[in-house]
C-alpha positions in Angstrom: 0.0 0.0 0.0 1.2 3.5 -0.7 0.4 4.7 2.8 2.5 1.9 4.4 3.7 2.6 7.9 1.1 5.1 8.9 -1.0 4.6 12.0 -4.7 4.2 11.5 -5.5 6.4 14.5 -3.9 9.4 12.9 -6.6 9.8 10.2 -5.5 13.3 9.2 -2.0 12.1 8.4 -3.3 9.1 6.4 -5.6 11.3 4.3 -2.9 13.9 3.6 -0.4 11.1 2.7 -3.0 9.6 0.3 -3.5 13.0 -1.3 0.2 13.5 -1.8 0.6 10.0 -3.2 -2.3 10.7 -5.6 -0.9 14.0 -6.8 2.5 12.4 -7.4 1.2 9.5 -9.5 -1.2 11.9 -11.3 1.6 14.2 -12.4 3.6 11.2 -13.6 0.8 9.4 -15.4 -1.9 11.8 -16.4 -0.8 12.2 -20.0 -0.4 8.4 -20.5 -3.9 7.8 -19.3 -5.4 10.6 -21.5 -3.4 9.3 -24.6 -4.6 5.8 -24.0 -8.3 6.9 -23.7 -7.9 9.0 -26.9 -6.4 6.2 -28.9 -9.1 3.8 -27.8 -12.0 6.1 -28.5 -10.8 8.5 -31.2 -12.8 11.3 -29.6 -11.3 14.0 -27.5 -14.3 14.7 -25.3 -14.9 11.0 -24.6 -11.2 10.6 -23.8 -11.3 13.4 -21.3 -14.5 12.1 -19.7 -13.1 8.6 -19.5 -9.7 9.9 -18.0 -11.6 11.8 -15.3 -13.6 8.7 -14.4 -10.4 6.6 -14.4 -8.6 9.0 -12.0 -11.5 9.0 -9.7 -11.4 5.2 -9.6 -7.6 5.3 -9.1 -8.0 7.6 -6.1 -10.7 5.3 -4.6 -8.5 2.3 -5.1 -5.2 3.9 -4.0 -5.2 2.1 -0.7 -5.4 -1.3 -2.4 -2.1 -0.9 -4.3 0.3 -3.5 -2.9 3.4 -2.7 -4.8 3.5 -6.1 -6.6 3.9 -4.2 -9.9 5.0 -0.8 -11.1 2.5 2.0 -10.3 2.2 2.8 -14.0 1.3 -0.9 -14.7 -1.4 -0.9 -12.0 -2.8 2.4 -13.4 -2.7 1.0 -16.9 -4.7 -2.0 -15.9 -7.4 0.1 -14.1 -7.6 2.3 -17.2 -8.0 -0.6 -19.6 -10.7 -2.3 -17.5 -12.6 1.0 -17.3 -12.3 1.6 -21.0 -13.4 -2.0 -21.8 -16.5 -1.6 -19.6 -17.2 1.7 -21.3 -17.2 0.0 -24.7 -19.6 -2.6 -23.5 -22.0 0.1 -22.3 -21.7 2.2 -25.4 -22.1 -0.3 -28.2 -24.4 2.0 -30.1 -22.3 5.1 -29.8 -21.4 6.8 -33.1 -17.9 8.1 -33.3 -17.9 11.7 -34.6 -14.2 12.5 -34.3 -11.6 10.2 -35.9 -8.0 10.0 -34.9 -5.8 11.3 -37.6 -2.8 9.0 -37.5 -0.4 7.6 -40.0 -1.8 4.1 -40.5 0.5 3.1 -43.3 2.2 0.5 -41.0 -0.9 -1.6 -40.7 -0.5 -3.5 -43.9 2.9 -4.1 -45.6 1.2 -3.9 -49.0 -0.2 -0.5 -48.3 3.1 0.7 -46.8 4.9 -0.5 -50.0 2.5 1.2 -52.3 2.8 4.5 -50.5 6.6 4.3 -50.7 6.4 4.1 -54.4 4.8 7.5 -54.8 6.9 10.4 -56.0 7.7 13.3 -53.8 5.6 15.6 -55.9 2.6 13.3 -55.5 3.1 13.1 -51.7 3.3 16.8 -51.4 0.3 17.7 -53.5 -2.9 18.8 -51.8 -5.0 16.1 -53.5 -2.6 13.4 -52.3 -2.8 14.7 -48.7 -6.6 14.8 -48.9 -6.7 11.2 -50.1 -4.3 10.1 -47.4 -6.4 11.7 -44.8 -9.6 10.1 -46.1 -7.8 6.7 -46.3 -6.7 7.0 -42.7 -10.2 7.9 -41.6 -11.6 4.8 -43.4 -9.1 2.5 -41.7 -9.7 4.0 -38.3 -13.5 3.7 -38.6 -13.0 0.0 -39.4 -10.8 -0.4 -36.4 -13.5 1.1 -34.2 -15.9 -1.5 -35.6 -13.8 -4.4 -34.2 -15.2 -5.9 -31.0 -13.5 -4.6 -27.9 -11.8 -8.0 -27.2 -10.0 -7.6 -30.5 -9.8 -3.8 -30.7 -8.0 -3.2 -27.4 -5.2 -5.7 -28.0 -4.8 -4.4 -31.6 -4.4 -0.8 -30.5 -2.1 -1.7 -27.7 0.1 -3.6 -30.1 0.0 -1.2 -33.1 -0.2 2.2 -31.4 1.0 1.7 -27.8 3.9 -0.5 -29.0 3.4 -3.0 -26.3 4.7 -6.5 -26.6 2.5 -9.6 -26.6 3.7 -10.3 -23.0 2.9 -6.8 -21.8 -0.6 -7.0 -23.3 -1.1 -10.4 -21.8 -0.1 -9.1 -18.3 -2.3 -6.0 -18.6 -5.4 -7.8 -19.8 -4.8 -10.9 -17.6 -4.7 -13.2 -20.7 -2.4 -15.9 -21.8 0.1 -15.3 -24.6 -1.9 -17.7 -26.8 -5.1 -15.7 -26.2 -3.4 -12.4 -27.1 -2.0 -14.0 -30.3 -5.4 -15.4 -31.2 -7.2 -12.0 -30.6 -4.6 -10.1 -32.6 -4.9 -12.7 -35.5 -8.7 -12.4 -35.5 -8.5 -8.6 -35.3 -6.3 -8.5 -38.4 -8.6 -10.9 -40.3 -11.7 -9.0 -39.4 -10.1 -5.6 -40.2 -9.2 -6.9 -43.7 -12.8 -8.0 -44.2 -14.1 -4.6 -43.0 -11.8 -2.9 -45.4 -12.7 -5.0 -48.5 -15.5 -2.6 -49.6 -13.1 0.3 -49.5 -10.1 -1.3 -51.3 -10.5 1.0 -54.3 -10.6 4.0 -52.0 -7.6 3.2 -49.8 
């Protein structure tokens, strides 16, 4: 526990220690939590709302931290669980703001084709517009993946986590992570099939 060594009869000291502990971990991890929420939802307001709820939950659970893992890992797990529950409750939510990221690394084929473009084509306004629209299409398809596939996929592709790190955070076996990522890629390709000519 973060408040280790404090006497229970000194409630004021315990409370103040908890506040200081919270302020410290918030300062060190606030951006990480917000970035994670934003990557998972693609919507700034939803990300901020989620992050606020997550930090409230972290404060409430602060006394349960046992130091068996890094504080950042403990926070990450709480954040992922909360985001996953949010997805389950918001299945019908329509995403109005789409992350604008360079998604060229998703498919080797797409990456190769982009590299073949000339500098003049890449710098043209039409090319930039097409690239932006292509990225939006891919991201919309990612958002259509079921949470069990979407979360590991985003953690792997955009958070750069290893299979083992994903397994630890999601309390899954390595085999389960590999299976979910494999299904995510297969389903993403199927979702993108109607847009092949556009991307």
